[in-house]
N, C-alpha and C positions, 0 to 999 in steps of 0.2 A: 341183694336178694330179699326184698321186703316180704313180710307176711301178706298173704292174699287169700281172699275167699274164692274157692273154686266155684265157677258159675253153675247154678243148679236149675235154671230155667232160661227163658228167652230174654234175659236181661243183659245181653252182651254190651249194649250201649252204655249201661250204667257201670258194668264191671270194668270196661276199658277206661272209662272216665275216672273212676276211683283209683285205678292204677296210676294214671297220670297225676292226679291230685296228690297221692301219697308220695310219689317220686319227686314231684315239684317241691313239696315240703322239704325233703332231704337236700335238694339242690340249694334252696334258699337258706336253710340252716347252715350248710357248709360254707356259704358265702357270707355268713355273719348275721343273718336276720335273727332278731330276738324272739324266736318261736320255739315251740316244742312239737314233736311229732305226734300226730293223732291218726290212727287208722280210720278211714271214713267208710260210710255205709253205702253199699251198692244200691239197696232198695230205695233209698231216699231220692237220689238223683234220677234214678230210673222212673220212679213214680211222678216226680215233678215234671220231667220232660214229656211224659205221656199225657198226664192229666191237665197240667196248667198250660204248658207251651203247646202241646198237641191237641188241646181241647177235647181230650177223651175220644179222639177219632178211632183209636185202636181198641176200645173197650171190648172185652171178651176174647181178645187174641193176645199174642205175645209180641214183644219187640218195641222198638222206638225208632227214632230217626236221628242221624248224626247232627243235623242242623238244629233240631230241637234241643239236643243235649248241649250244643255250643251256647245256645241262649240260656239254658238252665244255669250254667256256671258263670254267666256274665254278670257284671255289676247291675244291681237292680232286680235280680231274679232269685232263684232258689238257693244258689250256692251249693255247699256240701255240708254234711253232718258227721260229727265225730261219733264213733261207736260207743264212746264213753259218756255221751250226753245222757242226762237223767232219764231213766225209764226206756231208753231205746231198745227195741227187741233185737236179738241176735239175728244175723243174716241167715236167710233160708230162701229157697225157691218159693215156698208158700207165701212168705212175707212179701217178696217182690210181686207175686201174682195178685195178692190182695190189695196192696197199696197201689199197684199199677192199674187196677180197676177202680180206684178211689174208694176202696172199702177199708173198714177197720180190721186190724189184726189184734186179737186179744183186747179189744176195746180201744186200740190206739190207731190214730190216723197219721199219715206222713205230714198232713197239714198242721198237726200239733207242734211241729218243729220248724216251721218256715221262718219264724223270727230268729231262731238260732242259726239256721242254715244260711240265711242271706247276709250274715256277717262275714262269710268266707267264700268270696267269689274271686274270679280272675279280673284284673284290670285291663288286660290286653288279650287279644286273640285275633286270628286271621284264617280265612280259608286259603288253602294252598293249592296252586294249580300247576306248578312246575318245580323241577328239581332244585333250581337255584334258591327259590323261596324256602323250600324245606331245609336245604343245607344251611342257609343263613339262620333260620330259626333254631335248629338244633345246636349249631355252634354258639349261639347266644344264650344257651341254657333253657330254651323252650322245649317242651315235649308235646306230643300230639296224638290224635286218634285218626283212624282210617276206617270208614264205613263203605262197603261195596258188596257186589254180588260175586266176587272172585275168591277162589280158595287156593290153598297150597297143599302140597304133599304133607302127610302127617310126620314123616321123618326126613331128615336131610339126606342129600346124596353123599357119596364118599368124599366130595370136595367141600362139604360143610355148608351147603346152601339148600334151602327148601325151594321147590319148583312149583310154578303155577299148575293147579289141577282142580277141576270141578267148579261148580257154581253154587253158592248159597249166600243168603243175606247175613252179613256178620260185621261186627266192628271189633277192632283190636287197637292196642296202643302202640305208638311209635316211641321207642326208648333210645335208639342209637342210630348213628349214621357214619359211614366212612366215605369220604369224597377223595378218591385216589384214581388218577388216570389209568393205572394198571387194573384195578378192580374196586369199583364202588358198590356199596351195599347199604341196606337199611335193616336195623334190628327191630323186629316187631314182637310184641309180647301178647300172647293169647291168655285166656283165663280158664283154661280147661285142666290146669294142673300139669303133671309130668306126663304129657302125651306126645311130645314132639321130638324126643331125643335130646340129650344134654349136649349143647354146643360148647366148644372151648374157644378162647380168644386166640386168634391167629398168631399174635405176637408173643403173648405171655404164657399161653397154654392153660390159663386158669379157666375154670368152668363158668359159663354164663348162668344167669338165674333160670329157674324152672319156667317152662312155657315159652321160651324165646325161639323165634324163627329168624333166620338170616336170609335175606332176599336180595338178589342182584339188582343193581340199579335199573338195568334195562327191563327186567321183569316187573319191577315196581312201577316204573313209568308207564309201561304198556297196560298194566292191569289196574293201577290205582290212581294215577294222575290223569284221570279221564273225566268226562262230563257226568257220567253216571256214578261217580264215586265222590265221597265227601271226606276230604282231608282237612283237618284243622290243627293249628298249633296254639298253645296258650302260654301266657306269661303273667307275672305280677300277682301271684296268689296272696290273698289276705289270709294268712295262716292262723294257727292257734297259739295264743299267748297264755302262759301259765299265770293265773291271777296273782298268786303269792309273789312271783318274781316281778310282776308288773307293779304291785303295791310297794315292794321293796325299793324299786327304782324311783318311784314317786317320793318316798320318804327320804331317800338319799338326796 
């Protein structure tokens, strides 16, 4: 249940991506990578995707595009930015709005941090078009994002699942998957805080993180694995290494 900034403006593409980046750091650290956890900044990836990859096509409005974000965090592009980087402003909707229109916020531009950000990119990633691809990616420790015009109920039904309802352009992160012949589902994380009811694990009864939705496979396939949706998974994050630890290793 990682710390997360609650989305304050139309920067869901950035908010979901930082959720994935933060969680991927934890997976890699748990697997023995010599990294330290750094919470990353929504506004940086959001701005880079709109301004650099999207060539400022959405200037004056809000939002971004899932495929633009996929390019943002890929090798050779903007990567991601630690919130602890020198002089980085705290997250706010105003920061995302200003940077997302290629404007300075308190005299600071997102462009000032591109050299730092592009050190932290994913080495692998793929667009997902069917269930087996998504299943294999999650099983291998990859996490993903889903951008679409499909919505879900704000609260789960009595059986613990959120149901498809409504249409709006939005991106969320994919954090879990169960592939079971009796009942398969996807665990999706939204960035609106504690708005969706607290789910519990079917097997252990332990609470899931804030903002999680549990969606049946058939609903996810019908609404999200479609031509008008953008589902990506990511792997091989070049994370954050503590400089003191790095130097100590070199000295030894």
